[in-house]
PDB file with one MODEL, atoms N, CA, C and O in Angstrom:
MODEL        1
ATOM      1  N   HIS A   1      78.151  12.272-211.682  1.00  0.00           N
ATOM      2  CA  HIS A   1      78.374  13.478-210.862  1.00  0.00           C
ATOM      3  C   HIS A   1      78.716  14.552-211.956  1.00  0.00           C
ATOM      4  O   HIS A   1      78.319  15.694-211.729  1.00  0.00           O
ATOM      5  N   LEU A   2      79.304  14.350-212.945  1.00  0.00           N
ATOM      6  CA  LEU A   2      79.595  15.327-214.007  1.00  0.00           C
ATOM      7  C   LEU A   2      78.174  15.940-214.521  1.00  0.00           C
ATOM      8  O   LEU A   2      78.046  17.153-214.684  1.00  0.00           O
ATOM      9  N   ILE A   3      77.181  15.073-214.749  1.00  0.00           N
ATOM     10  CA  ILE A   3      75.754  15.792-215.182  1.00  0.00           C
ATOM     11  C   ILE A   3      75.300  16.673-214.100  1.00  0.00           C
ATOM     12  O   ILE A   3      74.621  17.630-214.473  1.00  0.00           O
ATOM     13  N   ASP A   4      75.539  16.556-212.761  1.00  0.00           N
ATOM     14  CA  ASP A   4      74.998  17.614-211.756  1.00  0.00           C
ATOM     15  C   ASP A   4      75.663  18.924-212.087  1.00  0.00           C
ATOM     16  O   ASP A   4      75.071  20.003-212.096  1.00  0.00           O
ATOM     17  N   ILE A   5      76.850  18.760-212.339  1.00  0.00           N
ATOM     18  CA  ILE A   5      77.847  20.041-212.501  1.00  0.00           C
ATOM     19  C   ILE A   5      77.498  20.726-213.902  1.00  0.00           C
ATOM     20  O   ILE A   5      77.461  21.949-214.042  1.00  0.00           O
ATOM     21  N   LEU A   6      77.238  19.777-214.957  1.00  0.00           N
ATOM     22  CA  LEU A   6      76.845  20.329-216.060  1.00  0.00           C
ATOM     23  C   LEU A   6      75.461  21.018-216.091  1.00  0.00           C
ATOM     24  O   LEU A   6      75.358  22.121-216.628  1.00  0.00           O
ATOM     25  N   PHE A   7      74.356  20.382-215.514  1.00  0.00           N
ATOM     26  CA  PHE A   7      73.087  20.919-215.209  1.00  0.00           C
ATOM     27  C   PHE A   7      73.126  22.333-214.491  1.00  0.00           C
ATOM     28  O   PHE A   7      72.276  23.190-214.730  1.00  0.00           O
ATOM     29  N   GLN A   8      74.135  22.515-213.623  1.00  0.00           N
ATOM     30  CA  GLN A   8      74.273  23.750-212.755  1.00  0.00           C
ATOM     31  C   GLN A   8      74.848  24.725-213.636  1.00  0.00           C
ATOM     32  O   GLN A   8      74.397  25.862-213.492  1.00  0.00           O
ATOM     33  N   ILE A   9      75.773  24.559-214.553  1.00  0.00           N
ATOM     34  CA  ILE A   9      76.300  25.431-215.289  1.00  0.00           C
ATOM     35  C   ILE A   9      75.241  25.951-216.391  1.00  0.00           C
ATOM     36  O   ILE A   9      75.179  27.131-216.735  1.00  0.00           O
ATOM     37  N   TRP A  10      74.468  24.991-216.869  1.00  0.00           N
ATOM     38  CA  TRP A  10      73.432  25.301-217.753  1.00  0.00           C
ATOM     39  C   TRP A  10      72.223  26.294-217.159  1.00  0.00           C
ATOM     40  O   TRP A  10      71.686  27.230-217.751  1.00  0.00           O
ATOM     41  N   PHE A  11      71.992  25.865-215.976  1.00  0.00           N
ATOM     42  CA  PHE A  11      71.044  26.712-215.188  1.00  0.00           C
ATOM     43  C   PHE A  11      71.485  28.234-215.152  1.00  0.00           C
ATOM     44  O   PHE A  11      70.655  29.138-215.242  1.00  0.00           O
ATOM     45  N   TYR A  12      72.835  28.458-215.015  1.00  0.00           N
ATOM     46  CA  TYR A  12      73.258  29.866-215.056  1.00  0.00           C
ATOM     47  C   TYR A  12      73.424  30.526-216.421  1.00  0.00           C
ATOM     48  O   TYR A  12      73.523  31.743-216.581  1.00  0.00           O
ATOM     49  N   LEU A  13      73.444  29.679-217.320  1.00  0.00           N
ATOM     50  CA  LEU A  13      73.756  29.998-218.634  1.00  0.00           C
ATOM     51  C   LEU A  13      72.153  30.322-219.362  1.00  0.00           C
ATOM     52  O   LEU A  13      71.996  30.938-220.416  1.00  0.00           O
ATOM     53  N   THR A  14      71.237  29.840-218.656  1.00  0.00           N
ATOM     54  CA  THR A  14      69.739  30.037-219.032  1.00  0.00           C
ATOM     55  C   THR A  14      69.429  31.350-218.417  1.00  0.00           C
ATOM     56  O   THR A  14      69.964  31.705-217.367  1.00  0.00           O
ATOM     57  N   PRO A  15      68.594  32.052-219.043  1.00  0.00           N
ATOM     58  CA  PRO A  15      67.977  33.448-218.320  1.00  0.00           C
ATOM     59  C   PRO A  15      66.808  32.966-217.414  1.00  0.00           C
ATOM     60  O   PRO A  15      65.635  33.146-217.742  1.00  0.00           O
ATOM     61  N   ILE A  16      67.149  32.391-216.343  1.00  0.00           N
ATOM     62  CA  ILE A  16      66.164  32.085-215.431  1.00  0.00           C
ATOM     63  C   ILE A  16      66.102  32.942-214.258  1.00  0.00           C
ATOM     64  O   ILE A  16      65.005  33.339-213.866  1.00  0.00           O
ATOM     65  N   ILE A  17      67.260  33.288-213.616  1.00  0.00           N
ATOM     66  CA  ILE A  17      67.290  34.309-212.517  1.00  0.00           C
ATOM     67  C   ILE A  17      67.610  35.587-212.873  1.00  0.00           C
ATOM     68  O   ILE A  17      67.802  36.499-212.068  1.00  0.00           O
ATOM     69  N   TYR A  18      67.679  35.683-214.193  1.00  0.00           N
ATOM     70  CA  TYR A  18      67.971  37.176-214.693  1.00  0.00           C
ATOM     71  C   TYR A  18      67.056  37.422-216.077  1.00  0.00           C
ATOM     72  O   TYR A  18      66.607  36.504-216.764  1.00  0.00           O
ATOM     73  N   PRO A  19      66.902  38.631-216.302  1.00  0.00           N
ATOM     74  CA  PRO A  19      65.935  38.642-217.553  1.00  0.00           C
ATOM     75  C   PRO A  19      66.814  38.300-218.870  1.00  0.00           C
ATOM     76  O   PRO A  19      68.044  38.345-218.906  1.00  0.00           O
ATOM     77  N   ALA A  20      65.957  37.946-219.956  1.00  0.00           N
ATOM     78  CA  ALA A  20      66.447  37.584-221.117  1.00  0.00           C
ATOM     79  C   ALA A  20      67.304  38.887-221.787  1.00  0.00           C
ATOM     80  O   ALA A  20      68.350  38.713-222.411  1.00  0.00           O
ATOM     81  N   SER A  21      66.756  40.082-221.583  1.00  0.00           N
ATOM     82  CA  SER A  21      67.331  41.136-222.174  1.00  0.00           C
ATOM     83  C   SER A  21      68.538  41.499-221.608  1.00  0.00           C
ATOM     84  O   SER A  21      69.111  42.449-222.142  1.00  0.00           O
ATOM     85  N   ALA A  22      69.094  40.939-220.596  1.00  0.00           N
ATOM     86  CA  ALA A  22      70.407  40.905-219.990  1.00  0.00           C
ATOM     87  C   ALA A  22      71.286  40.323-221.053  1.00  0.00           C
ATOM     88  O   ALA A  22      72.479  40.612-220.956  1.00  0.00           O
ATOM     89  N   LEU A  23      70.954  39.630-221.954  1.00  0.00           N
ATOM     90  CA  LEU A  23      71.911  38.922-222.982  1.00  0.00           C
ATOM     91  C   LEU A  23      72.522  39.993-223.773  1.00  0.00           C
ATOM     92  O   LEU A  23      73.687  39.939-224.165  1.00  0.00           O
ATOM     93  N   ASP A  24      71.632  41.077-224.030  1.00  0.00           N
ATOM     94  CA  ASP A  24      72.112  42.116-224.988  1.00  0.00           C
ATOM     95  C   ASP A  24      73.303  42.924-224.599  1.00  0.00           C
ATOM     96  O   ASP A  24      74.036  43.497-225.405  1.00  0.00           O
ATOM     97  N   ALA A  25      73.463  42.929-223.107  1.00  0.00           N
ATOM     98  CA  ALA A  25      74.447  43.564-222.471  1.00  0.00           C
ATOM     99  C   ALA A  25      75.907  42.883-222.704  1.00  0.00           C
ATOM    100  O   ALA A  25      76.898  43.519-222.345  1.00  0.00           O
ATOM    101  N   ILE A  26      76.027  41.855-223.182  1.00  0.00           N
ATOM    102  CA  ILE A  26      77.231  40.998-223.289  1.00  0.00           C
ATOM    103  C   ILE A  26      78.080  41.681-224.468  1.00  0.00           C
ATOM    104  O   ILE A  26      77.610  41.947-225.574  1.00  0.00           O
ATOM    105  N   LYS A  27      79.332  41.913-224.086  1.00  0.00           N
ATOM    106  CA  LYS A  27      80.247  42.718-225.125  1.00  0.00           C
ATOM    107  C   LYS A  27      80.636  41.687-226.359  1.00  0.00           C
ATOM    108  O   LYS A  27      80.577  42.136-227.503  1.00  0.00           O
ATOM    109  N   GLN A  28      80.994  40.447-226.167  1.00  0.00           N
ATOM    110  CA  GLN A  28      81.434  39.508-227.056  1.00  0.00           C
ATOM    111  C   GLN A  28      80.210  39.049-227.927  1.00  0.00           C
ATOM    112  O   GLN A  28      79.265  38.471-227.389  1.00  0.00           O
ATOM    113  N   ASP A  29      80.230  39.280-229.129  1.00  0.00           N
ATOM    114  CA  ASP A  29      79.402  38.871-230.132  1.00  0.00           C
ATOM    115  C   ASP A  29      79.000  37.416-230.087  1.00  0.00           C
ATOM    116  O   ASP A  29      77.852  36.970-230.094  1.00  0.00           O
ATOM    117  N   TRP A  30      80.273  36.675-230.035  1.00  0.00           N
ATOM    118  CA  TRP A  30      80.210  35.233-230.159  1.00  0.00           C
ATOM    119  C   TRP A  30      79.471  34.716-229.003  1.00  0.00           C
ATOM    120  O   TRP A  30      78.662  33.805-229.180  1.00  0.00           O
ATOM    121  N   ALA A  31      79.692  35.267-227.697  1.00  0.00           N
ATOM    122  CA  ALA A  31      79.170  34.748-226.511  1.00  0.00           C
ATOM    123  C   ALA A  31      77.782  35.141-226.505  1.00  0.00           C
ATOM    124  O   ALA A  31      77.027  34.328-225.972  1.00  0.00           O
ATOM    125  N   ARG A  32      77.236  36.249-226.993  1.00  0.00           N
ATOM    126  CA  ARG A  32      75.914  36.463-227.022  1.00  0.00           C
ATOM    127  C   ARG A  32      74.940  35.628-227.964  1.00  0.00           C
ATOM    128  O   ARG A  32      73.768  35.375-227.687  1.00  0.00           O
ATOM    129  N   GLN A  33      75.656  35.213-229.202  1.00  0.00           N
ATOM    130  CA  GLN A  33      75.089  34.399-230.033  1.00  0.00           C
ATOM    131  C   GLN A  33      74.958  32.828-229.651  1.00  0.00           C
ATOM    132  O   GLN A  33      74.092  32.045-230.042  1.00  0.00           O
ATOM    133  N   LEU A  34      76.070  32.572-228.766  1.00  0.00           N
ATOM    134  CA  LEU A  34      76.021  31.158-228.311  1.00  0.00           C
ATOM    135  C   LEU A  34      75.007  31.163-227.154  1.00  0.00           C
ATOM    136  O   LEU A  34      74.404  30.100-227.002  1.00  0.00           O
ATOM    137  N   LEU A  35      74.742  32.059-226.400  1.00  0.00           N
ATOM    138  CA  LEU A  35      73.770  32.097-225.316  1.00  0.00           C
ATOM    139  C   LEU A  35      72.358  32.147-226.097  1.00  0.00           C
ATOM    140  O   LEU A  35      71.435  31.514-225.585  1.00  0.00           O
ATOM    141  N   ARG A  36      72.147  32.763-227.147  1.00  0.00           N
ATOM    142  CA  ARG A  36      71.076  32.789-227.810  1.00  0.00           C
ATOM    143  C   ARG A  36      70.585  31.440-228.308  1.00  0.00           C
ATOM    144  O   ARG A  36      69.377  31.273-228.474  1.00  0.00           O
ATOM    145  N   LEU A  37      71.399  30.535-228.538  1.00  0.00           N
ATOM    146  CA  LEU A  37      71.269  29.215-229.116  1.00  0.00           C
ATOM    147  C   LEU A  37      70.736  28.228-228.098  1.00  0.00           C
ATOM    148  O   LEU A  37      70.335  27.118-228.448  1.00  0.00           O
ATOM    149  N   ASN A  38      70.731  28.648-226.791  1.00  0.00           N
ATOM    150  CA  ASN A  38      70.241  27.770-225.583  1.00  0.00           C
ATOM    151  C   ASN A  38      68.793  27.167-226.190  1.00  0.00           C
ATOM    152  O   ASN A  38      68.024  27.946-226.753  1.00  0.00           O
ATOM    153  N   PRO A  39      68.502  25.926-226.066  1.00  0.00           N
ATOM    154  CA  PRO A  39      67.259  25.596-226.374  1.00  0.00           C
ATOM    155  C   PRO A  39      66.146  25.859-225.383  1.00  0.00           C
ATOM    156  O   PRO A  39      64.948  25.777-225.651  1.00  0.00           O
ATOM    157  N   LEU A  40      66.702  26.206-224.129  1.00  0.00           N
ATOM    158  CA  LEU A  40      65.652  26.468-223.053  1.00  0.00           C
ATOM    159  C   LEU A  40      65.147  28.099-223.139  1.00  0.00           C
ATOM    160  O   LEU A  40      64.129  28.581-222.641  1.00  0.00           O
ATOM    161  N   ARG A  41      66.122  28.730-223.876  1.00  0.00           N
ATOM    162  CA  ARG A  41      65.713  30.264-223.729  1.00  0.00           C
ATOM    163  C   ARG A  41      64.475  30.690-224.070  1.00  0.00           C
ATOM    164  O   ARG A  41      63.981  31.584-223.383  1.00  0.00           O
ATOM    165  N   PRO A  42      63.672  30.108-225.268  1.00  0.00           N
ATOM    166  CA  PRO A  42      62.550  30.531-225.647  1.00  0.00           C
ATOM    167  C   PRO A  42      61.314  30.232-224.663  1.00  0.00           C
ATOM    168  O   PRO A  42      60.339  30.976-224.553  1.00  0.00           O
ATOM    169  N   PHE A  43      61.509  29.006-223.954  1.00  0.00           N
ATOM    170  CA  PHE A  43      60.596  28.838-223.054  1.00  0.00           C
ATOM    171  C   PHE A  43      60.603  29.580-221.830  1.00  0.00           C
ATOM    172  O   PHE A  43      59.558  29.793-221.214  1.00  0.00           O
ATOM    173  N   ILE A  44      61.655  29.963-221.465  1.00  0.00           N
ATOM    174  CA  ILE A  44      61.941  30.814-220.184  1.00  0.00           C
ATOM    175  C   ILE A  44      61.499  32.203-220.559  1.00  0.00           C
ATOM    176  O   ILE A  44      60.903  32.878-219.719  1.00  0.00           O
ATOM    177  N   GLU A  45      61.769  32.719-221.861  1.00  0.00           N
ATOM    178  CA  GLU A  45      61.275  34.019-222.351  1.00  0.00           C
ATOM    179  C   GLU A  45      59.805  34.275-222.276  1.00  0.00           C
ATOM    180  O   GLU A  45      59.267  35.288-221.828  1.00  0.00           O
ATOM    181  N   ILE A  46      59.149  33.059-222.853  1.00  0.00           N
ATOM    182  CA  ILE A  46      57.665  32.953-222.781  1.00  0.00           C
ATOM    183  C   ILE A  46      57.127  33.192-221.524  1.00  0.00           C
ATOM    184  O   ILE A  46      56.267  34.055-221.347  1.00  0.00           O
ATOM    185  N   MET A  47      57.629  32.400-220.520  1.00  0.00           N
ATOM    186  CA  MET A  47      57.272  32.521-219.091  1.00  0.00           C
ATOM    187  C   MET A  47      57.412  33.853-218.478  1.00  0.00           C
ATOM    188  O   MET A  47      56.551  34.408-217.796  1.00  0.00           O
ATOM    189  N   GLN A  48      58.592  34.325-218.787  1.00  0.00           N
ATOM    190  CA  GLN A  48      59.036  35.757-218.230  1.00  0.00           C
ATOM    191  C   GLN A  48      58.103  36.825-218.686  1.00  0.00           C
ATOM    192  O   GLN A  48      57.671  37.697-217.932  1.00  0.00           O
ATOM    193  N   GLU A  49      57.772  36.711-220.119  1.00  0.00           N
ATOM    194  CA  GLU A  49      56.875  37.811-220.700  1.00  0.00           C
ATOM    195  C   GLU A  49      55.378  37.558-220.119  1.00  0.00           C
ATOM    196  O   GLU A  49      54.607  38.488-219.881  1.00  0.00           O
ATOM    197  N   LEU A  50      55.094  36.339-219.942  1.00  0.00           N
ATOM    198  CA  LEU A  50      53.631  36.191-219.381  1.00  0.00           C
ATOM    199  C   LEU A  50      53.507  36.471-217.900  1.00  0.00           C
ATOM    200  O   LEU A  50      52.432  36.892-217.473  1.00  0.00           O
ATOM    201  N   LEU A  51      54.584  36.259-217.041  1.00  0.00           N
ATOM    202  CA  LEU A  51      54.330  36.531-215.747  1.00  0.00           C
ATOM    203  C   LEU A  51      54.884  37.775-215.203  1.00  0.00           C
ATOM    204  O   LEU A  51      54.310  38.341-214.273  1.00  0.00           O
ATOM    205  N   TYR A  52      56.138  38.313-215.807  1.00  0.00           N
ATOM    206  CA  TYR A  52      56.688  39.491-215.266  1.00  0.00           C
ATOM    207  C   TYR A  52      56.119  40.778-216.134  1.00  0.00           C
ATOM    208  O   TYR A  52      55.819  41.834-215.578  1.00  0.00           O
ATOM    209  N   GLN A  53      56.016  40.592-217.420  1.00  0.00           N
ATOM    210  CA  GLN A  53      55.656  41.799-218.081  1.00  0.00           C
ATOM    211  C   GLN A  53      54.241  41.842-218.501  1.00  0.00           C
ATOM    212  O   GLN A  53      53.829  42.847-219.081  1.00  0.00           O
ATOM    213  N   ASN A  54      53.401  40.768-218.246  1.00  0.00           N
ATOM    214  CA  ASN A  54      51.958  40.922-218.249  1.00  0.00           C
ATOM    215  C   ASN A  54      51.586  41.031-219.837  1.00  0.00           C
ATOM    216  O   ASN A  54      50.669  41.761-220.212  1.00  0.00           O
ATOM    217  N   ARG A  55      52.238  40.379-220.590  1.00  0.00           N
ATOM    218  CA  ARG A  55      52.027  40.593-222.174  1.00  0.00           C
ATOM    219  C   ARG A  55      52.107  39.136-222.768  1.00  0.00           C
ATOM    220  O   ARG A  55      52.643  38.196-222.181  1.00  0.00           O
ATOM    221  N   PHE A  56      51.524  39.068-223.970  1.00  0.00           N
ATOM    222  CA  PHE A  56      51.456  37.745-224.739  1.00  0.00           C
ATOM    223  C   PHE A  56      52.798  37.901-225.576  1.00  0.00           C
ATOM    224  O   PHE A  56      53.132  38.931-226.163  1.00  0.00           O
ATOM    225  N   PRO A  57      53.456  36.806-225.538  1.00  0.00           N
ATOM    226  CA  PRO A  57      54.762  36.669-226.212  1.00  0.00           C
ATOM    227  C   PRO A  57      54.447  36.663-227.663  1.00  0.00           C
ATOM    228  O   PRO A  57      53.356  36.270-228.076  1.00  0.00           O
ATOM    229  N   SER A  58      55.527  37.156-228.551  1.00  0.00           N
ATOM    230  CA  SER A  58      55.414  37.211-230.070  1.00  0.00           C
ATOM    231  C   SER A  58      55.292  35.655-230.704  1.00  0.00           C
ATOM    232  O   SER A  58      55.648  34.606-230.167  1.00  0.00           O
ATOM    233  N   LEU A  59      54.859  35.793-231.625  1.00  0.00           N
ATOM    234  CA  LEU A  59      54.863  34.501-232.683  1.00  0.00           C
ATOM    235  C   LEU A  59      56.089  33.980-233.021  1.00  0.00           C
ATOM    236  O   LEU A  59      56.178  32.780-233.282  1.00  0.00           O
ATOM    237  N   ALA A  60      57.077  34.726-233.057  1.00  0.00           N
ATOM    238  CA  ALA A  60      58.351  34.407-233.297  1.00  0.00           C
ATOM    239  C   ALA A  60      58.946  33.730-232.229  1.00  0.00           C
ATOM    240  O   ALA A  60      59.740  32.824-232.481  1.00  0.00           O
ATOM    241  N   LEU A  61      58.659  34.060-230.965  1.00  0.00           N
ATOM    242  CA  LEU A  61      59.007  33.419-229.779  1.00  0.00           C
ATOM    243  C   LEU A  61      58.437  32.011-229.524  1.00  0.00           C
ATOM    244  O   LEU A  61      59.057  31.055-229.057  1.00  0.00           O
ATOM    245  N   TRP A  62      57.078  32.051-229.931  1.00  0.00           N
ATOM    246  CA  TRP A  62      56.427  30.766-229.981  1.00  0.00           C
ATOM    247  C   TRP A  62      56.988  29.750-230.947  1.00  0.00           C
ATOM    248  O   TRP A  62      57.141  28.558-230.681  1.00  0.00           O
ATOM    249  N   GLY A  63      57.266  30.306-232.036  1.00  0.00           N
ATOM    250  CA  GLY A  63      58.051  29.397-233.146  1.00  0.00           C
ATOM    251  C   GLY A  63      59.215  28.761-232.737  1.00  0.00           C
ATOM    252  O   GLY A  63      59.429  27.562-232.915  1.00  0.00           O
ATOM    253  N   ALA A  64      60.181  29.751-232.042  1.00  0.00           N
ATOM    254  CA  ALA A  64      61.377  29.245-231.451  1.00  0.00           C
ATOM    255  C   ALA A  64      61.255  28.189-230.586  1.00  0.00           C
ATOM    256  O   ALA A  64      62.020  27.225-230.571  1.00  0.00           O
ATOM    257  N   ALA A  65      60.214  28.365-229.789  1.00  0.00           N
ATOM    258  CA  ALA A  65      59.879  27.228-228.538  1.00  0.00           C
ATOM    259  C   ALA A  65      59.568  26.017-229.393  1.00  0.00           C
ATOM    260  O   ALA A  65      60.199  24.967-229.275  1.00  0.00           O
ATOM    261  N   THR A  66      58.594  26.186-230.243  1.00  0.00           N
ATOM    262  CA  THR A  66      58.152  25.118-231.001  1.00  0.00           C
ATOM    263  C   THR A  66      59.280  24.255-231.668  1.00  0.00           C
ATOM    264  O   THR A  66      59.404  23.042-231.494  1.00  0.00           O
ATOM    265  N   ALA A  67      60.059  25.010-232.428  1.00  0.00           N
ATOM    266  CA  ALA A  67      60.984  24.343-232.983  1.00  0.00           C
ATOM    267  C   ALA A  67      62.218  23.681-232.161  1.00  0.00           C
ATOM    268  O   ALA A  67      62.885  22.727-232.561  1.00  0.00           O
ATOM    269  N   ALA A  68      62.384  24.351-230.973  1.00  0.00           N
ATOM    270  CA  ALA A  68      63.324  23.552-229.794  1.00  0.00           C
ATOM    271  C   ALA A  68      62.626  22.430-229.337  1.00  0.00           C
ATOM    272  O   ALA A  68      63.324  21.457-229.052  1.00  0.00           O
ATOM    273  N   ALA A  69      61.254  22.319-229.181  1.00  0.00           N
ATOM    274  CA  ALA A  69      60.771  21.095-228.642  1.00  0.00           C
ATOM    275  C   ALA A  69      60.666  20.041-229.730  1.00  0.00           C
ATOM    276  O   ALA A  69      60.847  18.855-229.455  1.00  0.00           O
ATOM    277  N   PHE A  70      60.362  20.471-231.030  1.00  0.00           N
ATOM    278  CA  PHE A  70      60.365  19.487-232.076  1.00  0.00           C
ATOM    279  C   PHE A  70      61.695  18.995-232.229  1.00  0.00           C
ATOM    280  O   PHE A  70      61.863  17.782-232.361  1.00  0.00           O
ATOM    281  N   GLY A  71      62.732  19.840-232.229  1.00  0.00           N
ATOM    282  CA  GLY A  71      64.096  19.428-232.303  1.00  0.00           C
ATOM    283  C   GLY A  71      64.502  18.511-231.343  1.00  0.00           C
ATOM    284  O   GLY A  71      65.123  17.545-231.787  1.00  0.00           O
ATOM    285  N   SER A  72      64.289  18.563-229.967  1.00  0.00           N
ATOM    286  CA  SER A  72      64.587  17.620-228.962  1.00  0.00           C
ATOM    287  C   SER A  72      63.822  16.622-229.220  1.00  0.00           C
ATOM    288  O   SER A  72      64.404  15.574-228.939  1.00  0.00           O
ATOM    289  N   LEU A  73      62.640  16.435-229.681  1.00  0.00           N
ATOM    290  CA  LEU A  73      61.791  15.259-229.940  1.00  0.00           C
ATOM    291  C   LEU A  73      62.432  14.368-230.972  1.00  0.00           C
ATOM    292  O   LEU A  73      62.478  13.141-230.884  1.00  0.00           O
ATOM    293  N   VAL A  74      62.958  15.141-232.029  1.00  0.00           N
ATOM    294  CA  VAL A  74      63.651  14.372-232.970  1.00  0.00           C
ATOM    295  C   VAL A  74      64.957  13.792-232.602  1.00  0.00           C
ATOM    296  O   VAL A  74      65.333  12.666-232.927  1.00  0.00           O
ATOM    297  N   LEU A  75      65.645  14.681-231.870  1.00  0.00           N
ATOM    298  CA  LEU A  75      67.007  13.992-231.495  1.00  0.00           C
ATOM    299  C   LEU A  75      66.967  13.006-230.277  1.00  0.00           C
ATOM    300  O   LEU A  75      67.942  12.309-229.999  1.00  0.00           O
ATOM    301  N   GLY A  76      65.788  12.976-229.558  1.00  0.00           N
ATOM    302  CA  GLY A  76      65.562  12.108-228.471  1.00  0.00           C
ATOM    303  C   GLY A  76      65.283  10.749-229.115  1.00  0.00           C
ATOM    304  O   GLY A  76      65.755   9.689-228.705  1.00  0.00           O
ATOM    305  N   TYR A  77      64.361  10.907-230.306  1.00  0.00           N
ATOM    306  CA  TYR A  77      63.966   9.744-231.019  1.00  0.00           C
ATOM    307  C   TYR A  77      65.143   9.048-231.818  1.00  0.00           C
ATOM    308  O   TYR A  77      65.236   7.826-231.926  1.00  0.00           O
ATOM    309  N   LEU A  78      65.850   9.771-232.254  1.00  0.00           N
ATOM    310  CA  LEU A  78      67.101   9.278-233.088  1.00  0.00           C
ATOM    311  C   LEU A  78      68.154   8.634-232.061  1.00  0.00           C
ATOM    312  O   LEU A  78      68.758   7.627-232.431  1.00  0.00           O
ATOM    313  N   VAL A  79      68.377   9.118-230.913  1.00  0.00           N
ATOM    314  CA  VAL A  79      69.231   8.414-230.033  1.00  0.00           C
ATOM    315  C   VAL A  79      68.394   7.112-229.407  1.00  0.00           C
ATOM    316  O   VAL A  79      68.950   6.035-229.190  1.00  0.00           O
ATOM    317  N   PHE A  80      67.282   7.306-229.202  1.00  0.00           N
ATOM    318  CA  PHE A  80      66.520   5.987-228.601  1.00  0.00           C
ATOM    319  C   PHE A  80      66.714   4.845-229.778  1.00  0.00           C
ATOM    320  O   PHE A  80      67.159   3.729-229.511  1.00  0.00           O
ATOM    321  N   GLN A  81      66.355   5.221-231.022  1.00  0.00           N
ATOM    322  CA  GLN A  81      66.400   4.321-232.035  1.00  0.00           C
ATOM    323  C   GLN A  81      67.875   3.692-232.234  1.00  0.00           C
ATOM    324  O   GLN A  81      68.011   2.535-232.632  1.00  0.00           O
ATOM    325  N   ARG A  82      68.934   4.504-231.942  1.00  0.00           N
ATOM    326  CA  ARG A  82      70.177   3.966-232.038  1.00  0.00           C
ATOM    327  C   ARG A  82      70.663   2.898-231.077  1.00  0.00           C
ATOM    328  O   ARG A  82      71.328   1.892-231.322  1.00  0.00           O
ATOM    329  N   GLY A  83      70.155   3.371-229.864  1.00  0.00           N
ATOM    330  CA  GLY A  83      70.590   2.559-228.892  1.00  0.00           C
ATOM    331  C   GLY A  83      69.290   1.549-228.252  1.00  0.00           C
ATOM    332  O   GLY A  83      69.364   1.107-227.105  1.00  0.00           O
ATOM    333  N   GLN A  84      68.233   1.289-229.063  1.00  0.00           N
ATOM    334  CA  GLN A  84      67.134   0.593-228.684  1.00  0.00           C
ATOM    335  C   GLN A  84      67.514  -0.969-228.506  1.00  0.00           C
ATOM    336  O   GLN A  84      66.793  -1.711-227.839  1.00  0.00           O
ATOM    337  N   ASP A  85      68.622  -1.393-229.107  1.00  0.00           N
ATOM    338  CA  ASP A  85      68.816  -2.853-228.829  1.00  0.00           C
ATOM    339  C   ASP A  85      69.543  -3.154-227.610  1.00  0.00           C
ATOM    340  O   ASP A  85      69.746  -4.316-227.259  1.00  0.00           O
ATOM    341  N   ARG A  86      69.968  -2.073-226.905  1.00  0.00           N
ATOM    342  CA  ARG A  86      70.676  -2.174-225.735  1.00  0.00           C
ATOM    343  C   ARG A  86      69.850  -1.780-224.558  1.00  0.00           C
ATOM    344  O   ARG A  86      70.346  -1.734-223.433  1.00  0.00           O
ATOM    345  N   HIS A  87      68.524  -1.476-224.808  1.00  0.00           N
ATOM    346  CA  HIS A  87      67.602  -1.214-223.687  1.00  0.00           C
ATOM    347  C   HIS A  87      66.898  -2.576-223.208  1.00  0.00           C
ATOM    348  O   HIS A  87      66.757  -3.550-223.947  1.00  0.00           O
ATOM    349  N   ILE A  88      66.464  -2.512-221.840  1.00  0.00           N
ATOM    350  CA  ILE A  88      65.737  -3.614-221.432  1.00  0.00           C
ATOM    351  C   ILE A  88      64.300  -3.062-221.236  1.00  0.00           C
ATOM    352  O   ILE A  88      64.025  -1.974-220.730  1.00  0.00           O
ATOM    353  N   PHE A  89      63.472  -3.935-221.689  1.00  0.00           N
ATOM    354  CA  PHE A  89      61.995  -3.365-221.723  1.00  0.00           C
ATOM    355  C   PHE A  89      61.215  -4.443-220.729  1.00  0.00           C
ATOM    356  O   PHE A  89      61.237  -5.671-220.818  1.00  0.00           O
ATOM    357  N   TYR A  90      60.598  -3.713-219.864  1.00  0.00           N
ATOM    358  CA  TYR A  90      59.861  -4.509-218.919  1.00  0.00           C
ATOM    359  C   TYR A  90      58.377  -4.247-219.107  1.00  0.00           C
ATOM    360  O   TYR A  90      57.918  -3.185-218.688  1.00  0.00           O
ATOM    361  N   PHE A  91      57.624  -5.100-219.682  1.00  0.00           N
ATOM    362  CA  PHE A  91      56.238  -5.032-219.954  1.00  0.00           C
ATOM    363  C   PHE A  91      55.406  -5.939-218.962  1.00  0.00           C
ATOM    364  O   PHE A  91      54.180  -5.997-219.058  1.00  0.00           O
TER     365      PHE A  91
ENDMDL
END
């Protein structure tokens, strides 16, 4: 049940229902920087620029999305390798 609550909080912290430029209006520098570290932010910004602003996203944004995807791939692989002996495989 806690995962559902955490996903809902994560949803509102990710610029899905508001533009990513709204993060600049946050007064606290630490909060603004923390929200910029959200791994879903580059993907959402790419979609917002393509769909709403009708322009191609910058290469820096594509690089951030690629880094986030690669980082989650590596993290998932490491977590899987650490707990692989407890997995049940059905082949």
